[in-house]
N, C-alpha and C positions, 0 to 999 in steps of 0.2 A: 504320554507314551513311554513305556518301559520295555527294556529288552535285557534278557539274562542268558547266560551260557552255562550249561551244566554237563558234567560227565554222565553219559547215558549207558555206558557199558563197553564191551569189547567184542570184536569179531573173533572168529575161530583162530585167526593167526595172531591175535593179541593186539590188533590195531584199535586205538581208542575211538569211540563214537561219541558225538556230541549231541546235546539237545538244546534247542534255542526256544525261549519263551518270549513272546511279544504280547503286550497287553495295552489297550487303550483306555482312556478315561471314560469312554462311551460304552464300555461293556463287552468289547470284542477281545478275545483271547486266542492266540495262535501258537501251536507248538510244531516245530520243525526238527528234523534230524538230517545229518549228512549221510546216513546210510540210506541210499536210494533217493537222496534229495527229496525227502518224503514229508508230507503233511501228517503229523501224528495226531493232532487234535485241533478242532476249530469250535470255539464257543461264541454264539451270537445271542443278542437279546430277543425275547419275544415281545408281543404287543404291550405287555405289562412291565418290560424292562428287565425281566428275569433272564440271565445268561445261562444257556445250557449247551451241552455237547450236541453237534449236529452231523458229525462224521464218524465213520468206523475206523478203528485203529486199536493199538495195544498200548498199555501203560509201560511195559518194559520192552527192552530191545530183543530179548530172546525169541519171541514168536516171529519177529521180522526175519530172523535168520533161518527160519524153517519155511517150507512152502505155505503160501497164503494168497488170498485173492487180490494181491497188488494194492492193499489198502494205502491210499494217499500217495502212492509212489510216482516218481517220474519214470515213464516207460519209453524205451527206445533200444536200439537205434531206430527201429521201425515199430511204432505202435500198431496194435491190431494185427490182422492176420495176412500172411503171405502164402498163397496156395502152393502146396508141394514144397514149401521152403526154398523156392528157386525162382530165378528170373534171368532174363538175357541182358547182358551188358556188352554192347558191340557184338563181337563175334564169339564171345565166351558166355557160358552158363554159370552163374554164381549159385552155389548150393549152400544154403544156410543150415544151421542146426534146427531140427524140428522138435518142438516140445508140446504140441497138441496133436497127437496122432501123426498124420503125414504133413501137417502144417506148421508154420513158424508163427508164434504168437508173442507179441510185446518184447521182441528183441532176443528170444531164445532162451536157453537153459540158464544163462547168467547175463540177463539184460541189465539195463541201467538201474533197475530197481533193486538189484542185489549187489551193487558196487558202492564203494566208499568214495564220496566226493570231498574235495576240499571246501571250506566254508569260511566266509567273511561277513561280519556284521556290516550292514549298510542302512542308511536312512537318516531321518531328522525328526523333528517334533511333529510332523504331519503324517509321515509314513515311514515304517521301519521294517527291516526284514533281514534276509540273508542272501548273499551271492554264492551259489554253488558252482563248482567247476570240476571237470575231469577230462582227461584225454583217453578216448577209446582207441586202443592201438590197432594198427592194420591187422586184419584177419580176426579180430575179436568177434566170436560167434560166426566167423567166416565172411564178415563184411569187408569190402575193400576199402583201403585208405585209413589213415589215422585221422580220427575226428576229434577236434577240440570243441568242447561244449561248455557253455555258461548258462545258468538259470538264475534269474533274480526273482525272489518271492518277497513281496512286501504287503503289509497290511496298513491301511489308513484309518484315521479316526472316524471316517464316515462309513466304514465297513466295506471298503474295496479291497479285495484280495487280488493282487496283480502278479501275473506270471509272465516273464519275458525271457524267451529262449533265444540264444544265438549259437551258431556252430560254423566251423570252417573245416575243410577236408583237404587231404593231400592227394586223393584220387576220386574220381566219380563214384558216388555212393548214394543210395537212397537214405533220406533222413525224414523221420516223422515222429516228433516228440509230443507228448501230452502228459497231463497228470491224471491219475486214476483215483481221485477222491470219490468216496461213497457218501452221499448225502441223505439224511433224513431230517427235514426241517421241523418235524414234530418234536424232536428232542430225544433223549436217551430212553424214555419210557414208551415211545412209539414203535410198534412192532410191524408197521406196514407203511408203504409209500403209495398204496393204491388210491388214497384220497388226495394226494398232491395234485394240484391243478397245473397243467403243463401247457405252455404256448411256445411253438417253434415256427420261425419264419422261413419255412421251407415248402416249396411247391413240389419237390421231388425227394425221393429216398432211394436207397439202394437195396433191392430185394436180394436175398441170399439163398444159397442151396442148403442141403442138409448138414453141411460142415461149417455153416455160417460164413461162406465165402461169397462175395458179391457176384451175381450172375453176369455183370457187365451192363445191365439195363439200368437206366434212370427212369423210375416209374413215378407217375403223378400220384400225389397223396389224396387228391380230391375225393371226398365222399367216403373214405374208408377209415380203418382204424389207425392209419398213420397220418391222418389229417389233424395236425395240432395248430393249424393257423388261427383258430379260435380256441381260447382256453377250455380245457376239459380235464376231468380227473383221469389220471393215467390208468385207473382200473376200469374205466367205462367200457372200453373195447379190447382190453388186453387178451381176453379169452379167444378173440378172433385171430390172434397172432400166434402161430405155432411156436410154443416155448416161451412166449413173451417177447418184449422188446429187447433187441440187441442189434440195432441197425443204424446205419449212417444216414443222416439227413443232409441234404445238399443245399448249400447256400450260394455256391458259385461254381461255374465250370471252368474258371480260369485260376491259375496260380502263377505268381503270388497275388494275393489280395493285400494291398498295402494299407487300407484304412480299417481301423478298428470300428466295428459296427455291432449293434445289438442284434442278437439272433435268437434268443430264447429267454423265457421267464418261467419260474416255478413258484407256486404259492401254496402254503399249507394252512388250511382254514382254522384249525384249532388253536395254533400258536400265533397266527398272523405273520409268520416269517415268509419272506420272499427272497429270491435270488434272481438277478438278471445276469445273463451271460453275454459278454461282448468278446469278439475275437477277430483275428485276421486270417483264420484258416477257412478253407472252402467247405468243410463239413464238420459234423458233430455226431458222435456215437451216443445214442440214448440207450443205456443198459438198465433194465428194471430189476437187477439183482436176482434173476431167476435161479441162479445156482448157489445162493448164499445158505440155503438150508443146511444146518449142521455145522457151519463155520463158526469159529469163536469170535465173540465180541471182546471189547477191552476188559471186561470182567470175567473172561473165560467161560461165559455162558453161550449156549448154542443159539444161533440166530435162525429165524424162520426165513423161507424164501421171500423175496421181494420186500425186505426190510430196509433197503436203501437203494438209491439210484445213482448212476454215473452220468455225467454230462461232459464227454471227452471230446474237446475240440481238436481236429486233426486233418490230415490228408485222408483221402478215401482209402478204405482197406484194399489190399492187393492191387494198388494202382500201378505197381511195378510190372504187372502182367496185363494191364488194360490200357492200351495206347490212347483210347478215347477219354480216359480220365485225366484230370490235371496231374502232371508228372511230378514225382517227389525227388528227382535226382538232383543232388548238389554237385556242382563242379568246383575244382580247386581255386578258381578265380572269383568264386561267389561267396556270399555270406547268407546263411540260413537265418531267418528271424521269424519268430512267432510270438504274438502277444495275445494273452487271454485275461479278462477281467471277470471275477465273480463279484457282483455288486449286491451286498446283503442289506436288508432293511426289514421293518415289521410295520404292519398296519395297526393303527390305534383303534 
């Protein structure tokens, strides 16, 4: 296990940004940066032992400083969407910055993805990585309370990418943190994820309106295009879903879920690569990369639509406005904790 730190560039105000490289003797390579507590690159072996890139990202810092599809970023203070950018908190209405039409998405105009975090190398011979931290001040993007956040990202020799988030607040505030990595297990030459076989242990999902806001209903997946309880190619029924998959699958109606459990698996037949997702969160957003068309890849080439997918473990979208959903509010006397593991392997 080796880990290196390099200068990655500077932000507009001249702050230095770092790049961290972790490599195992088993062929796994991970690159992280403290700008957005972000996964820059992840290379994993295929069935023949050839390690290739399986995520979207950029080689240089500069494109991350411009608008992009949240490649590999830690998103918050509230991941996903909040309808109208507002919610009630006691007798008051909190009005957040709206950055997706009339809605608030992934923390607003300057969410955690566009902030510089502190970074500390952590780990040992079995797993190594980085501990990121930052304080989101009171009223950042209009959220109440100063939120102190830590995220530990580690990679093991066995191919486990582990993310452990913790947070504490000075005032009651919603917290919903996740990572927005885009995966294509077929490698850098694969232009589509429609052949990826997906299995999700969810009997329910959240249907959405025309603005991708959950309607409040928990709908059964049985027998329809959202039924991934048995493995099937993501492209098998995607045309039956308006716009493609960008929906939250429900694992639990309670929060917090304290035990890490396996919730999803993805397999890419040509390479033999697999990833198993384990989490403590009650939901996972499956996004099939519907809006990637024309976006740049790490070689500055334009991507086609559905060239990568996201597996974002999280609270339910817009839970702040849906009392029947598990509630995402953190109190000053509580600690937010969220653990997710992406367990990579390859079939021989």
